[in-house]
C-alpha positions in Angstrom: -7.1 -24.5 19.7 -6.0 -25.3 16.2 -2.7 -24.3 14.5 -2.7 -24.0 10.8 0.5 -23.7 8.7 0.3 -22.1 5.3 -2.6 -20.1 6.7 -2.1 -17.1 4.4 -3.4 -18.7 1.2 -5.3 -21.5 -0.4 -6.2 -24.6 1.6 -4.5 -23.3 4.8 -6.6 -20.1 4.7 -9.8 -22.1 4.1 -9.0 -24.3 7.1 -8.4 -21.3 9.3 -11.6 -19.6 8.2 -13.8 -22.7 8.7 -12.3 -23.4 12.1 -12.9 -19.8 13.0 -16.6 -20.1 12.1 -16.8 -22.9 14.7 -15.5 -20.5 17.3 -12.0 -22.0 17.7 -8.9 -20.3 18.8 -6.6 -20.2 15.7 -2.9 -20.0 15.5 -1.8 -18.9 12.0 1.6 -19.6 10.6 3.2 -18.8 7.3 6.2 -16.8 6.0 4.5 -13.5 5.2 3.3 -11.4 8.1 1.0 -9.0 6.2 -0.9 -11.8 4.5 -1.3 -13.6 7.8 -2.6 -10.4 9.4 -5.3 -10.3 6.7 -6.2 -13.9 7.4 -6.4 -13.1 11.1 -8.8 -10.3 10.5 -11.0 -12.5 8.4 -10.9 -15.2 11.1 -12.0 -12.9 13.8 -14.8 -11.6 11.6 -15.8 -15.2 11.0 -16.1 -15.9 14.7 -12.7 -17.1 15.9 -12.3 -16.9 19.7 -8.8 -15.5 19.1 -6.3 -15.4 16.3 -2.6 -15.6 17.0 -0.3 -14.6 14.1 3.2 -16.3 14.1 5.2 -15.6 11.0 7.4 -18.7 10.4 9.2 -20.6 7.7 8.3 -24.2 8.4 11.6 -25.3 6.7 13.4 -23.6 9.7 13.1 -25.9 12.7 14.0 -23.1 15.1 11.2 -21.0 13.7 8.7 -23.9 14.1 9.9 -24.3 17.7 9.2 -20.6 18.4 5.7 -21.0 16.8 4.9 -23.8 19.3 6.4 -21.8 22.2 4.3 -18.8 21.5 1.2 -21.1 21.2 1.9 -22.6 24.6 2.5 -19.2 26.2 -0.8 -18.0 24.9 -3.0 -21.1 25.3 -1.1 -23.7 27.5 -1.8 -26.5 25.0 -3.1 -27.3 21.6 -5.9 -29.5 20.2 -4.9 -29.9 16.6 -2.2 -28.9 14.0 -3.1 -28.8 10.3 0.0 -28.6 8.2 -0.8 -27.1 4.8 2.3 -25.1 3.9 3.7 -26.0 0.5 5.4 -24.7 -2.6 5.7 -26.0 -6.2 8.5 -25.9 -8.9 7.8 -26.9 -12.5 10.6 -28.2 -14.7 12.6 -31.3 -15.6 14.8 -32.6 -12.8 18.0 -31.3 -14.3 16.5 -27.9 -15.3 15.3 -26.7 -11.9 18.1 -24.7 -10.2 19.6 -26.5 -7.2 18.5 -23.9 -4.7 14.9 -24.0 -6.0 14.8 -27.8 -6.1 16.2 -28.0 -2.6 13.8 -25.3 -1.3 10.8 -27.3 -2.4 12.0 -30.3 -0.5 12.8 -28.1 2.5 9.4 -26.5 2.7 7.2 -29.5 1.8 9.0 -32.4 3.4 11.5 -31.1 5.9 8.8 -28.6 7.0 6.4 -31.5 7.6 9.1 -33.2 9.7 9.8 -30.0 11.7 6.1 -29.5 12.4 5.7 -33.2 13.5 8.9 -33.0 15.6 7.2 -30.3 17.8 3.6 -31.3 17.6 3.8 -35.0 18.4 5.8 -34.7 21.7 3.3 -32.0 22.9 0.3 -34.2 22.0 1.9 -37.2 23.6 2.5 -35.2 26.8 -1.2 -34.1 26.8 -2.2 -37.7 25.8 -4.4 -36.1 23.2 -4.3 -34.1 20.0 -4.5 -34.4 16.2 -1.9 -33.8 13.5 -3.2 -33.6 9.9 -0.6 -33.6 7.1 -1.8 -32.4 3.8 -0.2 -34.4 1.0 -1.3 -34.7 -2.6 -2.4 -37.4 -5.1 1.0 -36.6 -6.7 2.5 -38.3 -3.6 1.1 -41.5 -5.1 2.4 -41.2 -8.7 4.9 -39.7 -11.0 4.4 -36.6 -13.1 6.6 -35.1 -15.7 8.2 -31.7 -15.0 7.3 -31.8 -11.2 10.1 -33.9 -9.8 10.8 -31.8 -6.6 7.1 -31.7 -5.7 6.6 -35.4 -6.4 9.5 -36.3 -4.3 8.4 -34.1 -1.4 4.8 -35.4 -1.4 5.9 -39.0 -1.6 7.9 -38.2 1.5 5.0 -36.5 3.3 2.9 -39.7 2.7 5.7 -41.8 4.1 6.1 -39.5 7.1 2.4 -39.7 7.9 2.5 -43.5 7.8 5.6 -43.6 10.0 4.0 -41.3 12.6 0.9 -43.4 12.6 2.9 -46.5 13.5 4.9 -44.7 16.1 1.9 -43.4 17.9 -0.4 -46.3 18.0 0.1 -46.7 21.8 -2.0 -43.5 22.6 -5.6 -43.8 21.4 -6.2 -40.1 21.6 -3.1 -39.0 19.7 -4.1 -39.1 16.0 -2.1 -38.7 12.9 -4.1 -38.1 9.6 -3.1 -37.7 6.0 -5.3 -36.0 3.4 -4.4 -36.1 -0.3 -6.2 -33.7 -2.6 -6.3 -33.8 -6.3 -6.6 -30.6 -8.3 -7.6 -27.6 -6.1 -8.5 -24.0 -7.0 -5.6 -22.2 -5.1 -2.9 -19.8 -6.2 -0.1 -22.4 -5.7 0.2 -23.0 -9.5 0.5 -19.3 -10.3 2.9 -18.8 -7.4 5.1 -21.7 -8.4 8.7 -21.6 -9.6 8.6 -22.4 -13.3 11.2 -23.7 -15.8 8.9 -25.6 -18.1 8.0 -22.7 -20.4 4.2 -22.6 -19.6 2.2 -21.6 -16.5 0.9 -24.6 -14.5 -2.7 -25.2 -13.6 -4.7 -27.8 -11.6 -6.0 -30.7 -13.7 -9.7 -31.3 -13.8 -11.8 -32.0 -11.9 -10.9 -29.1 -9.6 -12.1 -28.9 -6.0 -12.5 -25.8 -4.0 -10.2 -25.1 -1.1 -13.3 -24.9 1.1 -14.1 -28.5 0.2 -10.6 -29.7 1.2 -10.9 -27.7 4.4 -14.1 -29.4 5.3 -12.5 -32.9 4.8 -9.5 -31.9 6.9 -11.5 -30.6 9.8 -13.7 -33.7 9.7 -10.6 -35.8 10.1 -9.9 -34.0 13.4 -13.3 -34.8 14.8 -13.8 -38.2 13.1 -10.4 -39.7 12.9 -9.5 -41.6 9.7 -5.9 -42.2 9.0 -5.7 -41.7 5.2 -8.1 -39.8 3.0 -8.1 -39.1 -0.8 -10.1 -36.1 -1.9 -11.0 -35.9 -5.6 -13.1 -38.2 -7.8 -10.2 -38.9 -10.1 -7.6 -39.8 -7.5 -8.6 -43.5 -7.3 -8.4 -43.9 -11.1 -5.0 -42.2 -11.3 -3.5 -44.2 -8.5 -4.9 -47.5 -10.0 -3.4 -46.6 -13.4 0.0 -45.8 -11.9 0.2 -49.0 -9.8 -1.7 -51.6 -11.8 -1.2 -50.4 -15.4 2.2 -48.7 -15.4 2.7 -49.1 -19.2 -0.6 -47.3 -19.9 0.1 -44.6 -17.3 3.6 -43.9 -18.6 2.3 -43.7 -22.2 -0.6 -41.3 -21.3 0.7 -39.1 -18.5 2.9 -36.9 -20.7 0.3 -35.9 -23.3 -2.4 -35.6 -20.6 -0.2 -33.5 -18.4 0.4 -31.0 -21.3 -3.3 -30.9 -22.0 -4.7 -30.7 -18.5 -2.1 -29.6 -16.0 -0.4 -26.7 -17.8 -1.7 -23.6 -19.6 -0.4 -23.8 -23.2 -1.9 -20.4 -23.9 0.4 -18.8 -21.3 4.1 -19.1 -22.0 6.4 -17.9 -19.3 10.1 -17.1 -18.7 12.0 -18.9 -15.9 10.8 -17.6 -12.5 11.5 -18.5 -8.9 7.9 -17.8 -7.8 7.4 -18.0 -4.1 9.7 -20.9 -3.5 12.7 -19.0 -2.1 10.7 -16.2 -0.5 7.1 -15.4 0.2 5.3 -13.3 -2.5 2.5 -12.0 -0.4 0.7 -10.2 -3.2 -0.2 -13.6 -4.7 -1.6 -15.0 -1.5 -5.4 -15.6 -1.9 -8.0 -18.1 -0.9 -8.6 -19.2 -4.5 -6.7 -19.2 -7.7 -9.4 -18.7 -10.3 -9.3 -22.2 -11.7 -12.9 -23.2 -10.8 -13.9 -24.0 -14.4 -10.9 -26.2 -15.4 -12.6 -27.7 -18.4 -12.6 -24.3 -20.1 -8.8 -24.2 -19.7 -8.6 -27.8 -21.0 -10.6 -26.8 -24.0 -8.3 -23.8 -24.7 -5.3 -26.0 -24.4 -6.7 -28.5 -26.8 -7.5 -25.8 -29.3 -4.0 -24.4 -29.0 -2.4 -27.8 -29.5 -4.7 -28.5 -32.4 -3.8 -25.2 -34.0 -0.1 -25.9 -33.6 -0.5 -29.3 -35.2 -2.5 -27.8 -38.1 0.1 -25.1 -38.6 2.9 -27.7 -38.8 1.1 -29.8 -41.3 0.8 -27.0 -43.9 
């Protein structure tokens, strides 16, 4: 039995579908019921032994508790929990509205704590089980216009490390942390946005299916911390070992590679405060990120040329 949070979209949906293909029982949690029902249907078609839909906001500890209660009522135990639920807000720290900034922290970080608070005691009582927390390479660095997300993902990484230390005494209770780089999911399009342009994953962009394969491999072949993305090591090295170079480059590179300068946008709350189920999909349509980068470069160049005249 495997519980997946954020199962209605992106990485969470990919994890649920791949676990289903292995014939697992899947417990699917996210805020939107209709999108979860779609995932459940796809999981059963893929070969899931069963699919339990539990609408839940991971930022609400009582809702997370009910999710685990329903799981125990149905299955009597749980083998693994993969926590994928997350939201993004773009904008300078002082420009993101208080309620949106706090909601990103609530979903990404407090939600991770809530899931761990209920998963870990159950696994310790069973003397077995795996909890995988999905972080981000952004939890190892600083990024302009993404303060809330950066803070939340640094916190998820710290939480994973803390849980690993606290559960060393039980060999079959495993806590893993997986940090993807850019991934082709709808999270960027669904984000709250106060930076003026739609966000996008920086290249190279991995598929959600690739991230899901790594996550499920961590359950079967435990490894405490895993980076996914060929650029992650370079970025982390630059941030830690060459901070002067990182700080000089990250602003221009962010504008070029992590936002779509061809798509200006008004301020929007996205799916941060409430689920926007119509936007929940497996992929986000960012597979060819270098095309987007080229368009950004052309737009920036055009702007510079226009100002020079």
